[in-house]
VOGU-3710 file (C-alpha; in Angstrom, 3 decimals, decimal comma):
1> xxxxxxxxxx> 116,403/2,105/-83,307  119,705/1,901/-85,227  120,744/-0,989/-87,575  122,985/-2,533/-84,748  119,857/-3,146/-82,712  117,575/-4,468/-85,484  118,664/-8,118/-85,105  117,571/-8,207/-81,524  114,260/-6,161/-82,153  111,196/-8,635/-82,650
11> xxxxxxxxxx> 109,187/-5,630/-84,118  111,746/-4,562/-86,819  110,302/-6,533/-89,735  106,616/-5,557/-88,900  107,687/-1,845/-88,758  108,901/-2,065/-92,262  105,473/-3,082/-93,400  103,287/-0,739/-91,344  103,879/2,661/-93,050  100,471/3,992/-91,975
21> xxxxxxxxxx> 101,237/3,564/-88,301  104,677/5,005/-89,031  102,895/8,046/-90,422  100,763/8,392/-87,297  103,895/8,223/-85,186  105,401/11,080/-87,301  102,366/13,234/-86,922  101,615/12,865/-83,218  104,922/11,999/-81,719  105,586/15,582/-80,786
31> xxxxxxxxxx> 102,090/16,845/-80,027  101,337/13,697/-77,860  97,459/14,067/-78,029  97,213/10,964/-75,722  99,315/12,497/-72,871  97,578/11,883/-69,430  95,395/9,061/-70,711  95,790/5,316/-70,058  94,661/3,252/-72,964  94,040/-0,549/-72,521
41> xxxxxxxxxx> 94,486/-2,806/-75,606  93,384/-6,290/-76,013  94,424/-8,046/-79,130  96,621/-10,835/-80,540  100,032/-9,996/-79,106  102,427/-10,364/-81,832  104,657/-8,140/-83,720  102,169/-6,115/-85,663  100,171/-5,440/-82,393  103,554/-4,501/-80,800
51> xxxxxxxxxx> 103,853/-1,726/-83,500  100,375/-0,412/-82,493  101,390/-0,482/-78,858  104,471/1,567/-79,742  102,368/3,981/-81,832  99,879/4,782/-78,962  102,832/5,208/-76,632  104,569/7,610/-79,025  101,350/9,642/-79,146  101,710/10,049/-75,180
61> xxxxxxxxxx> 99,500/7,169/-73,730  100,223/4,938/-70,999  99,395/1,538/-72,493  98,193/-1,478/-70,745  97,947/-4,594/-73,092  96,520/-8,079/-72,715  95,937/-10,803/-75,263  92,661/-11,389/-76,749  93,371/-15,150/-77,300  95,813/-16,946/-74,826
71> xxxxxxxxxx> 97,469/-19,050/-77,546  98,436/-16,219/-80,060  100,915/-14,512/-77,693  104,463/-14,070/-78,869  106,804/-13,969/-75,809  109,632/-12,034/-77,371  107,130/-9,208/-78,390  105,721/-9,087/-74,933  109,085/-8,921/-73,191  110,427/-6,327/-75,679
81> xxxxxxxxxx> 107,259/-3,975/-74,896  107,108/-4,628/-71,333  110,738/-3,197/-70,926  109,605/0,115/-72,283  108,611/2,948/-70,023  105,031/3,640/-70,088  103,848/0,216/-71,345  102,771/-2,588/-69,017  102,013/-6,092/-70,232  99,348/-8,387/-68,796
91> xxxxxxxxxx> 100,461/-11,229/-71,020  102,936/-13,980/-71,436  103,606/-16,842/-73,830  102,053/-20,099/-72,724  99,144/-18,622/-70,790  96,400/-21,027/-69,698  92,849/-20,099/-70,211  92,500/-19,393/-66,545  95,641/-17,114/-66,518  94,352/-15,420/-69,507
101> xxxxxxxxxx> 91,094/-14,524/-67,881  92,735/-13,397/-64,743  95,172/-11,148/-66,567  92,430/-9,269/-68,400  90,723/-8,629/-65,151  93,977/-7,460/-63,444  94,462/-4,954/-66,395  90,985/-3,541/-65,924  91,609/-2,973/-62,184  94,253/-0,343/-63,227
111> xxxxxxxxxx> 91,307/1,656/-64,466  92,038/2,632/-68,089  90,497/5,635/-69,619  89,995/4,114/-73,215  89,689/0,573/-74,323  90,670/-0,821/-77,834  89,287/-4,335/-78,003  89,330/-7,492/-79,899  86,398/-9,761/-79,537  84,802/-7,495/-76,896
121> xxxxxxxxxx> 87,003/-9,233/-74,323  87,748/-6,138/-72,176  84,457/-4,245/-72,756  82,356/-7,173/-71,836  84,373/-7,921/-68,719  84,482/-4,324/-67,465  80,728/-3,972/-67,740  79,920/-7,427/-66,173  82,621/-7,476/-63,278  84,064/-4,034/-62,954
131> xxxxxxxxxx> 81,107/-1,632/-63,238  82,928/1,062/-61,237  85,798/1,010/-63,654  83,328/1,137/-66,656  81,821/4,303/-65,155  85,149/6,017/-65,762  85,989/4,771/-69,126  85,707/7,607/-71,803  85,213/5,340/-74,799  86,291/2,310/-76,763
141> xxxxxxxxxx> 86,920/0,839/-80,155  86,191/-2,824/-81,432  87,969/-4,438/-84,406  86,325/-7,866/-84,959  83,080/-9,233/-86,186  82,723/-11,416/-83,157  83,113/-8,324/-80,875  80,614/-6,277/-82,754  78,187/-8,985/-82,352  78,674/-8,890/-78,542
151> xxxxxxxxxx> 78,462/-5,165/-78,513  75,208/-5,108/-80,473  73,645/-7,278/-77,805  74,907/-5,174/-75,075  73,580/-2,112/-77,041  70,310/-3,654/-77,509  70,039/-4,345/-73,730  71,173/-0,926/-72,985  73,969/-1,968/-70,729  76,840/0,066/-72,448
161> xxxxxxxxxx> 78,096/2,817/-70,133  80,308/4,576/-72,657  80,471/5,039/-76,524  82,147/2,595/-78,518  83,297/2,891/-82,203  82,563/-0,286/-84,357  85,832/-0,118/-86,162  85,301/-3,600/-87,706  82,347/-2,372/-89,728  84,208/0,348/-91,484
171> xxxxxxxxxx> 85,193/-0,065/-95,332  88,862/0,112/-94,392  88,458/-2,811/-92,026  86,118/-5,234/-93,545  87,129/-4,878/-97,235  90,700/-5,286/-96,479  91,440/-6,979/-93,181  88,575/-9,249/-93,172  88,550/-10,158/-96,835  92,372/-10,221/-97,763
181> xxxxxxxxxx> 93,877/-10,620/-94,199  91,716/-13,465/-93,011  91,448/-14,963/-96,479  95,165/-15,081/-97,155  96,462/-15,916/-93,570  93,777/-18,629/-92,818  94,662/-20,555/-96,028  98,360/-20,054/-95,942  98,434/-21,269/-92,231  96,375/-24,347/-93,036
191> xxxxxxxxxx> 98,792/-25,226/-95,798  101,758/-24,494/-93,482  100,384/-26,732/-90,748  99,335/-29,610/-92,854  101,814/-29,458/-95,697  98,953/-30,293/-98,079  97,618/-28,866/-101,248  94,400/-26,956/-101,654  94,256/-27,206/-105,389  91,594/-29,689/-106,513
201> xxxxxxxxxx> 90,211/-30,120/-102,983  86,725/-29,548/-101,925  86,869/-26,683/-99,527  83,800/-25,828/-97,403  83,634/-22,339/-96,021  81,055/-21,855/-93,261  79,805/-18,319/-93,363  79,945/-15,852/-96,215  80,458/-12,503/-94,305  83,454/-10,485/-95,239
211> xxxxxxxxxx> 85,916/-13,172/-93,825  84,107/-16,108/-95,281  84,009/-14,275/-98,795  87,714/-13,716/-98,632  88,581/-17,405/-97,696  86,214/-18,679/-100,332  87,468/-16,342/-103,014  91,077/-16,930/-102,338  90,711/-20,731/-101,986  88,938/-20,760/-105,484
221> xxxxxxxxxx> 91,798/-18,748/-106,889  94,142/-21,443/-105,649  92,381/-24,100/-107,506  89,943/-25,316/-104,838  86,342/-26,408/-105,476  84,555/-24,098/-103,114  81,413/-24,742/-101,156  79,725/-22,095/-98,942  77,333/-22,862/-96,067  75,053/-20,015/-94,710
231> xxxxxxxxxx> 72,129/-19,356/-92,502  71,378/-15,958/-94,306  69,421/-16,375/-97,520  70,808/-13,109/-99,055  74,455/-14,220/-98,302  73,825/-17,592/-99,725  72,542/-16,120/-102,845  75,569/-13,659/-102,989  77,864/-16,793/-102,666  75,811/-18,504/-105,455
241> xxxxxxxxxx> 76,079/-15,607/-107,732  79,835/-15,248/-107,021  80,203/-18,878/-108,389  80,481/-21,103/-105,231  78,441/-24,141/-104,620  75,933/-23,475/-101,754  74,702/-26,264/-99,603  73,611/-26,881/-96,072  76,285/-28,093/-93,794  74,530/-31,450/-93,677
251> xxxxxxxxxx> 74,928/-31,692/-97,476  78,579/-30,525/-97,460  79,735/-32,760/-94,690  80,222/-35,991/-96,879  81,750/-33,867/-99,775  84,266/-31,566/-98,225  88,148/-32,364/-97,802  88,883/-29,082/-95,840  86,240/-27,277/-93,503  86,865/-23,629/-92,441
261> xxxxxxxxxx> 84,506/-21,818/-90,138  84,195/-18,009/-90,229  80,718/-17,392/-88,831  81,411/-15,860/-85,403  78,888/-18,176/-84,068  79,034/-21,474/-82,098  78,307/-25,173/-82,963  78,517/-24,728/-86,750  80,239/-28,080/-87,223  78,462/-30,693/-85,025
271> xxxxxxxxxx> 78,539/-34,318/-84,260  75,894/-35,114/-86,982  78,238/-33,505/-89,558  81,464/-35,168/-88,246  79,694/-38,504/-88,554  79,406/-37,971/-92,260  82,874/-36,666/-93,085  85,493/-38,375/-95,293  88,552/-39,997/-93,929  91,153/-37,394/-93,607
281> xxxxxxxxxx> 88,989/-34,264/-93,469  90,663/-31,302/-92,114  88,726/-29,060/-89,726  89,759/-25,501/-89,085  88,354/-22,309/-87,449  88,958/-18,739/-88,585  86,538/-17,161/-86,166  87,481/-15,383/-83,050  86,417/-17,996/-80,383  87,115/-21,783/-80,297
291> xxxxxxxxxx> 83,394/-22,598/-80,257  82,530/-22,953/-83,946  83,585/-26,501/-84,134  81,999/-28,546/-81,341  84,926/-30,212/-79,740  82,891/-32,121/-77,235  81,185/-33,911/-79,982  84,529/-34,623/-81,663  85,962/-36,061/-78,652  82,753/-38,250/-77,904
301> xxxxxxxxxx> 82,966/-39,517/-81,365  86,676/-40,609/-81,216  87,908/-44,010/-80,091  91,530/-42,576/-80,018  93,238/-39,346/-80,308  96,746/-38,837/-81,686  98,967/-35,919/-82,913  100,516/-36,910/-86,172  101,955/-33,447/-86,824  102,607/-30,409/-84,547
311> xxxxxxxxxx> 99,388/-28,257/-84,505  97,148/-31,139/-85,939  95,086/-33,342/-83,503  93,730/-36,479/-85,216  90,457/-38,062/-83,996  90,238/-41,680/-84,747  86,631/-42,820/-85,272  85,588/-46,411/-84,535  84,970/-47,131/-88,300  88,482/-46,172/-89,110
321> xxxxxxxxxx> 88,074/-42,846/-90,368  90,248/-39,955/-89,248  89,315/-36,389/-88,709  92,098/-33,767/-88,379  91,608/-30,734/-86,214  93,879/-27,833/-86,708  95,102/-25,481/-83,920  92,791/-27,088/-81,359  89,843/-25,442/-83,060  91,216/-21,960/-82,160
331> xxxxxxxxxx> 92,137/-19,276/-84,708  94,089/-21,207/-87,265  95,905/-18,142/-88,627  97,083/-17,066/-85,203  97,331/-19,952/-82,856  99,040/-22,771/-84,951  102,670/-23,585/-84,372  103,826/-21,452/-87,217  101,191/-18,906/-87,323  101,783/-15,161/-87,617
341> xxxxxxxxxx> 98,462/-13,841/-88,229  97,387/-11,453/-91,091  99,980/-9,888/-93,374  101,338/-6,725/-91,783  100,365/-4,485/-94,695  96,682/-5,131/-94,134  96,728/-5,033/-90,336  98,544/-1,694/-90,701  95,194/0,000/-91,728  93,147/-1,848/-89,204
351> xxxxxxxxxx> 95,509/-0,711/-86,428  95,539/2,702/-87,779  91,731/2,731/-87,623  91,977/1,695/-83,973  94,418/4,518/-83,178  92,134/6,891/-85,046  89,060/5,906/-83,176  90,979/6,654/-79,839  92,236/10,039/-81,221  88,704/11,102/-82,348
361> xxxxxxxxxx> 87,111/10,523/-79,079  89,970/11,492/-76,715  90,401/14,965/-78,602  86,665/15,534/-79,209  85,065/18,716/-77,612  81,880/16,537/-77,081  81,417/12,907/-76,902  78,336/10,836/-77,988  76,287/9,141/-75,335  76,920/5,541/-74,346
371> xxxxxxxxxx> 76,237/3,058/-77,188  77,704/1,372/-80,203  78,490/3,871/-83,194  79,670/3,449/-86,739  82,976/5,219/-87,078  82,697/8,455/-89,023  83,251/8,247/-92,562  85,653/11,011/-92,532  88,008/9,030/-90,345  87,805/5,952/-92,627
381> xxxxxxxxxx> 88,559/8,154/-95,580  91,493/9,839/-93,805  93,173/6,382/-93,152  92,329/5,393/-96,735  94,182/8,519/-97,855  97,122/7,744/-95,738  97,402/4,314/-97,119  97,417/5,595/-100,761  100,109/8,057/-99,767  102,338/5,240/-98,458
391> xxxxxxxxxx> 101,752/3,359/-101,747  102,507/6,347/-103,903  99,142/6,015/-105,466  97,222/9,117/-106,881  93,577/9,547/-107,336  91,299/12,098/-109,058  89,656/14,974/-107,354  86,073/16,084/-108,267  85,860/19,242/-110,220  83,660/22,065/-109,139
401> xxxxxxxxxx> 81,005/21,241/-111,790  81,166/17,606/-110,549  80,566/18,598/-106,929  77,749/20,918/-108,043  76,183/18,089/-110,009  76,391/15,588/-107,268  74,712/17,792/-104,695  72,007/19,398/-107,030  68,850/17,259/-106,914  67,157/19,450/-109,488
411> xxxxxx> 69,757/18,975/-112,321  68,691/17,898/-115,788  69,948/14,717/-117,240  71,078/16,210/-120,589  73,608/19,059/-121,249  72,006/20,084/-124,580
//
């Protein structure tokens, strides 16, 4: 697209900060390895996701896309993509939860060959309600922690009918997107929505997986007094050794000023915790689904509900305390009034991993059987190398003697 069109292009800025995807378009735009395949994509439909859709299309795929969360859809992005040949939208801004669900089913009825998923939205639905379609799917990829949890349950039950790469669990995903992407975008969007400071505040982070680790680390770097809650003793010890205070949620509830859930599970902040919270406490969720903060309990406790600021719902308790829920308990970094999701530079590598997962399966001579699989290390390293190339960063290569030393289990420890 030329400069004259750039001002009307909602993806122009995102393209500037997604050089890894640009390199994939350059490499596969002529060979078109996805020619003849239909790829279904469910993700947060904003500008960075739009660049992934364009990249899949440039490699020859027919692309069908739907949102993975109804309130994170950007209408201008959807309209821009839907106008392009070979791309079909099953999304629009302002979708209700019911419309969101129906749109995903509508997409699946178009019988995609491959599924790139967020939250296991499409993969779970295609198995549960479209088994005939699932039987024809070649493979899939999943990019979120919540989605991996659902896939692990499906794999354990033996219900998966095609192979799925767990993109979320690769180093190029969880060390960067989860830690830095979620960490920075969750905190920046909390500050934008509330226009309040984090420095000096007691910030409670529920969960110390990669996302929680990133949120807690960056909150402390901004001057917050960080508290971590956990159910896993090893992660709790890790948080303790990283310098955070570790408490149960029951202990943290009367102490915290800001609460951020990152567990991927449900009912993490419940009524018994809300009853102990300080006046003015802020509640935010950075997990995929809006179930980590028990909204029914919050509504039952409230004597009145107001909206003091766009994106903030205030629950007035009978004793005069006020609890402030951000973004309706949905993903705070993607569904708030000013939210734009993760920084483009980090989503670039995640979306490159999703593209690579599809490329590896769709061009393979032989596929693994149905099940959830770790993405091969060679693919993760290849995306890391692309990223370094775009940054102009050089690294060392092992010498022949180093390679020999690393693979010789009989070597002696001394050279003299």
